[in-house]
Phi, psi and omega in degrees: 000138182285149181300327179294322180291321181293317177299317179296319180293319179295317178295324177295320176295318181294319180295323178294336183280345179294136184208165168237148181231135171108205187273106182295343178292342179285343182304315183271355185276123174234182183299318180298311178295316182297319178300330177282318182283327190245091182254109180303135179094346180225324182290136184255169176304315180300323180289322178291318179296322177295322185283315188231005180086184179275125177270177171288126190255136169239120180256143178247156180300334179291348183098348176291156177221148166245141173243132179242137178232138178231146171219126181228138176253163172121202182270141179303140188297331180305335181292338179298336184266357178276125180309139179072312180291326178298333177299329180269310185292334181288348181256003180273130176298139173238084181299132179238135174248136181229134175238128177234127177240146181242127179248146176275183184295338177277354182085019177258140180298131176255315181212160173213158179219128177238124179218156176232133182214163178276126184272007180284138179302142182295143176274148180299140178290153179290335175229156179301132181273140176254148180305133177090351180281165181295328180292335182266353182282138177289151178269089183211169173245124185232125180231127179242140182224159173106167185278000000 
């Protein structure tokens, strides 16, 4: 097999490995849009389901529920374990957007959180990080809303 054919096949496989995971409705969701859709004290489960679909649910004995939504772009994680290819894919940023909503026992929204963060494993710090130091803080954007 000619080197050009091998390179073309490898690039084709790599392009096929690009993927997105999760709820695609989160792509367009930002704080302003979420603030209109998710109003603590008035937005209901049915309204959230209509806006962003059904999330992963955790139910509590108190009747409260959290719904979680994730959206991640990039290369499928399995490629990190392939020799040589993993050297490249493990360094690719995988931005992840996460929405978590909390409903009370009546099914009314109490709080919500929308954040975006880099899904790449953290690199070791050049010096040991102490809890609360800048070196130990994650590189993310975190916004919490609601009462």
